[in-house]
PDB file of N, CA, C and O in Angstrom:
ATOM      1  N   MET A   1     135.112-215.242  32.334  1.00  0.00           N
ATOM      2  CA  MET A   1     134.863-216.667  32.112  1.00  0.00           C
ATOM      3  C   MET A   1     135.486-217.371  33.204  1.00  0.00           C
ATOM      4  O   MET A   1     136.642-217.083  33.513  1.00  0.00           O
ATOM      5  N   THR A   2     134.784-218.346  33.881  1.00  0.00           N
ATOM      6  CA  THR A   2     135.298-219.282  34.840  1.00  0.00           C
ATOM      7  C   THR A   2     135.410-220.653  34.237  1.00  0.00           C
ATOM      8  O   THR A   2     134.534-221.113  33.505  1.00  0.00           O
ATOM      9  N   GLN A   3     136.476-221.275  34.552  1.00  0.00           N
ATOM     10  CA  GLN A   3     136.772-222.709  34.093  1.00  0.00           C
ATOM     11  C   GLN A   3     137.045-223.482  35.287  1.00  0.00           C
ATOM     12  O   GLN A   3     137.474-222.963  36.317  1.00  0.00           O
ATOM     13  N   SER A   4     136.776-224.841  35.145  1.00  0.00           N
ATOM     14  CA  SER A   4     137.294-225.867  36.005  1.00  0.00           C
ATOM     15  C   SER A   4     137.599-227.187  35.364  1.00  0.00           C
ATOM     16  O   SER A   4     137.042-227.481  34.306  1.00  0.00           O
ATOM     17  N   HIS A   5     138.494-228.041  35.968  1.00  0.00           N
ATOM     18  CA  HIS A   5     138.677-229.188  35.511  1.00  0.00           C
ATOM     19  C   HIS A   5     138.596-230.299  36.632  1.00  0.00           C
ATOM     20  O   HIS A   5     138.920-229.916  37.757  1.00  0.00           O
ATOM     21  N   THR A   6     138.290-231.352  36.522  1.00  0.00           N
ATOM     22  CA  THR A   6     138.412-232.563  37.310  1.00  0.00           C
ATOM     23  C   THR A   6     139.439-233.610  37.045  1.00  0.00           C
ATOM     24  O   THR A   6     139.880-233.914  35.936  1.00  0.00           O
ATOM     25  N   ASP A   7     139.766-234.125  38.193  1.00  0.00           N
ATOM     26  CA  ASP A   7     140.824-235.277  37.874  1.00  0.00           C
ATOM     27  C   ASP A   7     141.997-235.143  37.207  1.00  0.00           C
ATOM     28  O   ASP A   7     142.398-235.987  36.407  1.00  0.00           O
ATOM     29  N   VAL A   8     142.661-233.999  37.517  1.00  0.00           N
ATOM     30  CA  VAL A   8     143.782-233.563  36.957  1.00  0.00           C
ATOM     31  C   VAL A   8     145.168-233.828  37.776  1.00  0.00           C
ATOM     32  O   VAL A   8     145.025-234.086  38.972  1.00  0.00           O
ATOM     33  N   LEU A   9     146.348-233.796  37.312  1.00  0.00           N
ATOM     34  CA  LEU A   9     147.609-233.663  38.027  1.00  0.00           C
ATOM     35  C   LEU A   9     147.872-232.188  38.331  1.00  0.00           C
ATOM     36  O   LEU A   9     147.747-231.365  37.424  1.00  0.00           O
ATOM     37  N   GLY A  10     148.212-231.835  39.497  1.00  0.00           N
ATOM     38  CA  GLY A  10     148.413-230.620  39.714  1.00  0.00           C
ATOM     39  C   GLY A  10     149.968-230.515  40.463  1.00  0.00           C
ATOM     40  O   GLY A  10     150.266-231.303  41.361  1.00  0.00           O
ATOM     41  N   VAL A  11     150.872-229.499  40.009  1.00  0.00           N
ATOM     42  CA  VAL A  11     152.026-229.356  40.659  1.00  0.00           C
ATOM     43  C   VAL A  11     152.278-227.929  41.132  1.00  0.00           C
ATOM     44  O   VAL A  11     151.642-227.012  40.612  1.00  0.00           O
ATOM     45  N   PRO A  12     153.137-227.702  42.051  1.00  0.00           N
ATOM     46  CA  PRO A  12     153.333-226.328  42.505  1.00  0.00           C
ATOM     47  C   PRO A  12     154.038-225.511  41.235  1.00  0.00           C
ATOM     48  O   PRO A  12     154.993-225.917  40.574  1.00  0.00           O
ATOM     49  N   VAL A  13     153.438-224.458  41.093  1.00  0.00           N
ATOM     50  CA  VAL A  13     154.047-223.526  39.825  1.00  0.00           C
ATOM     51  C   VAL A  13     155.528-223.241  40.013  1.00  0.00           C
ATOM     52  O   VAL A  13     156.160-222.963  38.994  1.00  0.00           O
ATOM     53  N   ASN A  14     156.147-223.272  41.143  1.00  0.00           N
ATOM     54  CA  ASN A  14     157.642-223.288  41.367  1.00  0.00           C
ATOM     55  C   ASN A  14     158.322-224.463  40.885  1.00  0.00           C
ATOM     56  O   ASN A  14     159.526-224.354  40.653  1.00  0.00           O
ATOM     57  N   ALA A  15     157.673-225.720  40.669  1.00  0.00           N
ATOM     58  CA  ALA A  15     158.371-226.763  40.070  1.00  0.00           C
ATOM     59  C   ALA A  15     158.553-226.686  38.595  1.00  0.00           C
ATOM     60  O   ALA A  15     159.346-227.450  38.044  1.00  0.00           O
ATOM     61  N   LEU A  16     157.877-225.826  37.935  1.00  0.00           N
ATOM     62  CA  LEU A  16     157.950-225.644  36.463  1.00  0.00           C
ATOM     63  C   LEU A  16     159.526-225.199  35.906  1.00  0.00           C
ATOM     64  O   LEU A  16     160.120-224.236  36.392  1.00  0.00           O
ATOM     65  N   VAL A  17     160.017-225.929  34.972  1.00  0.00           N
ATOM     66  CA  VAL A  17     161.327-225.420  34.381  1.00  0.00           C
ATOM     67  C   VAL A  17     160.923-225.058  33.126  1.00  0.00           C
ATOM     68  O   VAL A  17     160.128-225.760  32.502  1.00  0.00           O
ATOM     69  N   ALA A  18     161.489-223.794  32.573  1.00  0.00           N
ATOM     70  CA  ALA A  18     161.312-223.385  31.230  1.00  0.00           C
ATOM     71  C   ALA A  18     162.339-224.045  30.391  1.00  0.00           C
ATOM     72  O   ALA A  18     163.502-224.073  30.794  1.00  0.00           O
ATOM     73  N   LEU A  19     162.011-224.575  29.268  1.00  0.00           N
ATOM     74  CA  LEU A  19     162.992-225.364  28.251  1.00  0.00           C
ATOM     75  C   LEU A  19     163.433-224.322  27.229  1.00  0.00           C
ATOM     76  O   LEU A  19     162.708-223.440  26.770  1.00  0.00           O
ATOM     77  N   LEU A  20     164.738-224.538  26.926  1.00  0.00           N
ATOM     78  CA  LEU A  20     165.280-223.639  25.709  1.00  0.00           C
ATOM     79  C   LEU A  20     164.454-223.682  24.558  1.00  0.00           C
ATOM     80  O   LEU A  20     164.069-222.642  24.024  1.00  0.00           O
ATOM     81  N   GLU A  21     164.130-224.892  24.103  1.00  0.00           N
ATOM     82  CA  GLU A  21     163.298-224.976  22.862  1.00  0.00           C
ATOM     83  C   GLU A  21     161.876-224.488  22.991  1.00  0.00           C
ATOM     84  O   GLU A  21     161.103-224.481  22.033  1.00  0.00           O
ATOM     85  N   GLY A  22     161.533-224.052  24.282  1.00  0.00           N
ATOM     86  CA  GLY A  22     160.296-223.619  24.402  1.00  0.00           C
ATOM     87  C   GLY A  22     159.199-224.588  25.209  1.00  0.00           C
ATOM     88  O   GLY A  22     159.387-225.802  25.126  1.00  0.00           O
ATOM     89  N   GLY A  23     158.234-224.177  25.870  1.00  0.00           N
ATOM     90  CA  GLY A  23     157.439-225.119  26.659  1.00  0.00           C
ATOM     91  C   GLY A  23     158.155-225.224  28.035  1.00  0.00           C
ATOM     92  O   GLY A  23     159.017-224.434  28.421  1.00  0.00           O
ATOM     93  N   TYR A  24     157.660-226.365  28.772  1.00  0.00           N
ATOM     94  CA  TYR A  24     158.087-226.495  30.081  1.00  0.00           C
ATOM     95  C   TYR A  24     158.110-227.828  30.606  1.00  0.00           C
ATOM     96  O   TYR A  24     157.381-228.642  30.039  1.00  0.00           O
ATOM     97  N   ALA A  25     158.838-228.234  31.626  1.00  0.00           N
ATOM     98  CA  ALA A  25     159.107-229.567  32.179  1.00  0.00           C
ATOM     99  C   ALA A  25     159.010-229.525  33.552  1.00  0.00           C
ATOM    100  O   ALA A  25     158.890-228.451  34.142  1.00  0.00           O
ATOM    101  N   VAL A  26     159.055-230.667  34.162  1.00  0.00           N
ATOM    102  CA  VAL A  26     158.980-230.746  35.687  1.00  0.00           C
ATOM    103  C   VAL A  26     160.250-231.879  35.874  1.00  0.00           C
ATOM    104  O   VAL A  26     160.513-232.738  35.032  1.00  0.00           O
ATOM    105  N   GLU A  27     160.901-231.708  37.031  1.00  0.00           N
ATOM    106  CA  GLU A  27     161.791-232.771  37.405  1.00  0.00           C
ATOM    107  C   GLU A  27     161.104-233.648  38.289  1.00  0.00           C
ATOM    108  O   GLU A  27     160.453-233.291  39.271  1.00  0.00           O
ATOM    109  N   VAL A  28     161.327-235.124  37.787  1.00  0.00           N
ATOM    110  CA  VAL A  28     160.515-236.253  38.660  1.00  0.00           C
ATOM    111  C   VAL A  28     161.718-237.019  39.263  1.00  0.00           C
ATOM    112  O   VAL A  28     162.734-237.295  38.625  1.00  0.00           O
ATOM    113  N   GLN A  29     161.491-237.339  40.586  1.00  0.00           N
ATOM    114  CA  GLN A  29     162.449-237.984  41.301  1.00  0.00           C
ATOM    115  C   GLN A  29     161.888-239.437  41.365  1.00  0.00           C
ATOM    116  O   GLN A  29     160.806-239.609  41.927  1.00  0.00           O
ATOM    117  N   SER A  30     162.580-240.530  40.803  1.00  0.00           N
ATOM    118  CA  SER A  30     162.175-241.904  41.020  1.00  0.00           C
ATOM    119  C   SER A  30     162.372-242.510  42.444  1.00  0.00           C
ATOM    120  O   SER A  30     163.013-241.947  43.331  1.00  0.00           O
ATOM    121  N   ALA A  31     161.808-243.608  42.557  1.00  0.00           N
ATOM    122  CA  ALA A  31     161.906-244.373  43.942  1.00  0.00           C
ATOM    123  C   ALA A  31     163.288-244.617  44.277  1.00  0.00           C
ATOM    124  O   ALA A  31     163.600-244.777  45.457  1.00  0.00           O
ATOM    125  N   ASP A  32     164.187-244.663  43.310  1.00  0.00           N
ATOM    126  CA  ASP A  32     165.717-245.064  43.494  1.00  0.00           C
ATOM    127  C   ASP A  32     166.514-243.924  43.780  1.00  0.00           C
ATOM    128  O   ASP A  32     167.705-244.024  44.076  1.00  0.00           O
ATOM    129  N   GLY A  33     165.791-242.640  43.689  1.00  0.00           N
ATOM    130  CA  GLY A  33     166.633-241.375  43.915  1.00  0.00           C
ATOM    131  C   GLY A  33     166.946-240.639  42.649  1.00  0.00           C
ATOM    132  O   GLY A  33     167.072-239.414  42.649  1.00  0.00           O
ATOM    133  N   THR A  34     167.067-241.334  41.623  1.00  0.00           N
ATOM    134  CA  THR A  34     167.316-240.631  40.212  1.00  0.00           C
ATOM    135  C   THR A  34     166.498-239.582  39.755  1.00  0.00           C
ATOM    136  O   THR A  34     165.335-239.628  40.157  1.00  0.00           O
ATOM    137  N   ARG A  35     166.764-238.781  39.121  1.00  0.00           N
ATOM    138  CA  ARG A  35     165.879-237.620  38.725  1.00  0.00           C
ATOM    139  C   ARG A  35     166.013-237.422  37.096  1.00  0.00           C
ATOM    140  O   ARG A  35     167.058-237.568  36.461  1.00  0.00           O
ATOM    141  N   HIS A  36     164.758-237.066  36.568  1.00  0.00           N
ATOM    142  CA  HIS A  36     164.828-236.838  35.071  1.00  0.00           C
ATOM    143  C   HIS A  36     163.751-235.805  34.654  1.00  0.00           C
ATOM    144  O   HIS A  36     162.754-235.726  35.372  1.00  0.00           O
ATOM    145  N   TYR A  37     163.837-235.109  33.704  1.00  0.00           N
ATOM    146  CA  TYR A  37     162.833-234.075  33.397  1.00  0.00           C
ATOM    147  C   TYR A  37     161.880-234.609  32.450  1.00  0.00           C
ATOM    148  O   TYR A  37     162.203-235.329  31.505  1.00  0.00           O
ATOM    149  N   VAL A  38     160.563-234.203  32.749  1.00  0.00           N
ATOM    150  CA  VAL A  38     159.384-234.703  31.785  1.00  0.00           C
ATOM    151  C   VAL A  38     158.864-233.394  31.226  1.00  0.00           C
ATOM    152  O   VAL A  38     158.558-232.484  31.997  1.00  0.00           O
ATOM    153  N   SER A  39     158.760-233.274  29.984  1.00  0.00           N
ATOM    154  CA  SER A  39     158.145-232.248  29.201  1.00  0.00           C
ATOM    155  C   SER A  39     156.558-232.263  29.632  1.00  0.00           C
ATOM    156  O   SER A  39     155.930-233.321  29.593  1.00  0.00           O
ATOM    157  N   VAL A  40     156.038-231.217  29.983  1.00  0.00           N
ATOM    158  CA  VAL A  40     154.430-231.208  30.293  1.00  0.00           C
ATOM    159  C   VAL A  40     153.900-230.165  29.512  1.00  0.00           C
ATOM    160  O   VAL A  40     154.618-229.247  29.115  1.00  0.00           O
ATOM    161  N   THR A  41     152.658-230.236  29.253  1.00  0.00           N
ATOM    162  CA  THR A  41     151.594-229.353  28.750  1.00  0.00           C
ATOM    163  C   THR A  41     150.975-228.713  29.931  1.00  0.00           C
ATOM    164  O   THR A  41     150.599-229.462  30.832  1.00  0.00           O
ATOM    165  N   LEU A  42     150.806-227.371  30.066  1.00  0.00           N
ATOM    166  CA  LEU A  42     150.050-226.698  31.179  1.00  0.00           C
ATOM    167  C   LEU A  42     148.593-226.526  30.941  1.00  0.00           C
ATOM    168  O   LEU A  42     148.162-226.346  29.802  1.00  0.00           O
ATOM    169  N   GLY A  43     147.875-226.573  31.918  1.00  0.00           N
ATOM    170  CA  GLY A  43     146.449-226.329  31.922  1.00  0.00           C
ATOM    171  C   GLY A  43     146.042-225.071  32.892  1.00  0.00           C
ATOM    172  O   GLY A  43     146.664-224.014  32.783  1.00  0.00           O
ATOM    173  N   LEU A  44     145.293-225.172  33.564  1.00  0.00           N
ATOM    174  CA  LEU A  44     144.776-224.284  34.422  1.00  0.00           C
ATOM    175  C   LEU A  44     145.892-223.843  35.559  1.00  0.00           C
ATOM    176  O   LEU A  44     146.799-224.617  35.864  1.00  0.00           O
ATOM    177  N   PHE A  45     145.760-222.594  36.135  1.00  0.00           N
ATOM    178  CA  PHE A  45     146.624-222.187  37.280  1.00  0.00           C
ATOM    179  C   PHE A  45     145.730-221.876  38.359  1.00  0.00           C
ATOM    180  O   PHE A  45     144.736-221.233  38.021  1.00  0.00           O
ATOM    181  N   GLN A  46     145.849-222.205  39.710  1.00  0.00           N
ATOM    182  CA  GLN A  46     145.196-221.763  40.792  1.00  0.00           C
ATOM    183  C   GLN A  46     145.788-222.012  41.945  1.00  0.00           C
ATOM    184  O   GLN A  46     146.235-223.125  42.221  1.00  0.00           O
ATOM    185  N   ASP A  47     145.858-220.824  42.862  1.00  0.00           N
ATOM    186  CA  ASP A  47     146.347-220.878  44.207  1.00  0.00           C
ATOM    187  C   ASP A  47     147.935-221.445  44.218  1.00  0.00           C
ATOM    188  O   ASP A  47     148.292-222.171  45.146  1.00  0.00           O
ATOM    189  N   GLY A  48     148.608-221.181  43.443  1.00  0.00           N
ATOM    190  CA  GLY A  48     149.918-221.664  43.300  1.00  0.00           C
ATOM    191  C   GLY A  48     150.260-223.012  42.756  1.00  0.00           C
ATOM    192  O   GLY A  48     151.378-223.502  42.915  1.00  0.00           O
ATOM    193  N   TYR A  49     149.251-223.635  42.084  1.00  0.00           N
ATOM    194  CA  TYR A  49     149.385-224.705  41.610  1.00  0.00           C
ATOM    195  C   TYR A  49     148.946-224.636  39.974  1.00  0.00           C
ATOM    196  O   TYR A  49     148.216-223.753  39.525  1.00  0.00           O
ATOM    197  N   VAL A  50     149.501-225.678  39.209  1.00  0.00           N
ATOM    198  CA  VAL A  50     149.277-225.618  37.825  1.00  0.00           C
ATOM    199  C   VAL A  50     148.990-227.147  37.323  1.00  0.00           C
ATOM    200  O   VAL A  50     149.651-228.111  37.710  1.00  0.00           O
ATOM    201  N   GLU A  51     148.019-227.209  36.502  1.00  0.00           N
ATOM    202  CA  GLU A  51     147.434-228.401  36.008  1.00  0.00           C
ATOM    203  C   GLU A  51     148.682-228.898  34.992  1.00  0.00           C
ATOM    204  O   GLU A  51     149.172-228.044  34.253  1.00  0.00           O
ATOM    205  N   VAL A  52     149.120-230.064  34.958  1.00  0.00           N
ATOM    206  CA  VAL A  52     149.981-230.522  33.923  1.00  0.00           C
ATOM    207  C   VAL A  52     149.590-231.880  33.441  1.00  0.00           C
ATOM    208  O   VAL A  52     148.975-232.636  34.193  1.00  0.00           O
ATOM    209  N   SER A  53     149.909-232.224  32.247  1.00  0.00           N
ATOM    210  CA  SER A  53     149.808-233.372  31.512  1.00  0.00           C
ATOM    211  C   SER A  53     151.067-233.728  30.700  1.00  0.00           C
ATOM    212  O   SER A  53     151.778-232.799  30.318  1.00  0.00           O
ATOM    213  N   GLY A  54     151.389-234.954  30.416  1.00  0.00           N
ATOM    214  CA  GLY A  54     152.415-235.274  29.547  1.00  0.00           C
ATOM    215  C   GLY A  54     152.795-236.884  29.782  1.00  0.00           C
ATOM    216  O   GLY A  54     152.409-237.555  30.739  1.00  0.00           O
ATOM    217  N   ASN A  55     153.592-237.319  28.749  1.00  0.00           N
ATOM    218  CA  ASN A  55     153.923-238.789  28.733  1.00  0.00           C
ATOM    219  C   ASN A  55     155.149-238.716  29.664  1.00  0.00           C
ATOM    220  O   ASN A  55     156.045-237.908  29.423  1.00  0.00           O
ATOM    221  N   GLY A  56     155.202-239.521  30.688  1.00  0.00           N
ATOM    222  CA  GLY A  56     156.218-239.783  31.726  1.00  0.00           C
ATOM    223  C   GLY A  56     155.860-239.109  33.105  1.00  0.00           C
ATOM    224  O   GLY A  56     156.621-238.960  34.061  1.00  0.00           O
ATOM    225  N   ILE A  57     154.678-238.775  33.014  1.00  0.00           N
ATOM    226  CA  ILE A  57     154.221-238.125  34.507  1.00  0.00           C
ATOM    227  C   ILE A  57     152.950-238.700  34.808  1.00  0.00           C
ATOM    228  O   ILE A  57     152.083-238.735  33.935  1.00  0.00           O
ATOM    229  N   SER A  58     152.697-239.273  36.244  1.00  0.00           N
ATOM    230  CA  SER A  58     151.664-239.696  36.591  1.00  0.00           C
ATOM    231  C   SER A  58     151.288-239.479  38.091  1.00  0.00           C
ATOM    232  O   SER A  58     152.135-239.064  38.882  1.00  0.00           O
ATOM    233  N   GLU A  59     150.028-239.758  38.470  1.00  0.00           N
ATOM    234  CA  GLU A  59     149.729-239.681  39.811  1.00  0.00           C
ATOM    235  C   GLU A  59     150.526-240.334  40.681  1.00  0.00           C
ATOM    236  O   GLU A  59     150.820-241.503  40.432  1.00  0.00           O
ATOM    237  N   GLY A  60     150.995-239.724  41.805  1.00  0.00           N
ATOM    238  CA  GLY A  60     151.883-240.353  42.779  1.00  0.00           C
ATOM    239  C   GLY A  60     153.459-240.184  42.401  1.00  0.00           C
ATOM    240  O   GLY A  60     154.344-240.550  43.176  1.00  0.00           O
ATOM    241  N   ASP A  61     153.690-239.660  41.273  1.00  0.00           N
ATOM    242  CA  ASP A  61     155.313-239.225  41.082  1.00  0.00           C
ATOM    243  C   ASP A  61     155.584-238.179  41.930  1.00  0.00           C
ATOM    244  O   ASP A  61     154.762-237.283  42.116  1.00  0.00           O
ATOM    245  N   SER A  62     156.807-238.214  42.533  1.00  0.00           N
ATOM    246  CA  SER A  62     157.483-236.987  43.195  1.00  0.00           C
ATOM    247  C   SER A  62     158.162-236.006  42.297  1.00  0.00           C
ATOM    248  O   SER A  62     159.032-236.364  41.503  1.00  0.00           O
ATOM    249  N   VAL A  63     157.781-234.812  42.419  1.00  0.00           N
ATOM    250  CA  VAL A  63     158.201-233.679  41.630  1.00  0.00           C
ATOM    251  C   VAL A  63     159.025-232.872  42.450  1.00  0.00           C
ATOM    252  O   VAL A  63     158.669-232.576  43.591  1.00  0.00           O
ATOM    253  N   VAL A  64     160.308-232.416  41.867  1.00  0.00           N
ATOM    254  CA  VAL A  64     161.234-231.821  42.782  1.00  0.00           C
ATOM    255  C   VAL A  64     160.850-230.301  42.587  1.00  0.00           C
ATOM    256  O   VAL A  64     160.633-229.778  41.494  1.00  0.00           O
ATOM    257  N   VAL A  65     160.800-229.664  43.835  1.00  0.00           N
ATOM    258  CA  VAL A  65     160.512-228.247  43.898  1.00  0.00           C
ATOM    259  C   VAL A  65     161.613-227.518  44.686  1.00  0.00           C
ATOM    260  O   VAL A  65     161.928-227.807  45.841  1.00  0.00           O
ATOM    261  N   PRO A  66     162.152-226.569  43.963  1.00  0.00           N
ATOM    262  CA  PRO A  66     163.316-225.774  44.477  1.00  0.00           C
ATOM    263  C   PRO A  66     163.027-225.192  45.763  1.00  0.00           C
ATOM    264  O   PRO A  66     161.932-224.664  45.956  1.00  0.00           O
ATOM    265  N   ALA A  67     163.972-225.244  46.724  1.00  0.00           N
ATOM    266  CA  ALA A  67     163.813-224.479  47.806  1.00  0.00           C
ATOM    267  C   ALA A  67     163.925-223.101  47.915  1.00  0.00           C
ATOM    268  O   ALA A  67     163.744-222.551  49.001  1.00  0.00           O
TER     269      ALA A  67
END
């Protein structure tokens, strides 16, 4: 089965952080340099990216990716 979604937020898979209570988050860096974690719901995976959604993350946010 093949699926596709349009107009989604995608982040690199290695930006995902596993939460102790289950689920995943990403670390978002604000314009002032502060960082905070945002819980996300995962969607489709492709080519090293994953579809994410959640309160507190939106188009244009800077997501921290470990080096």
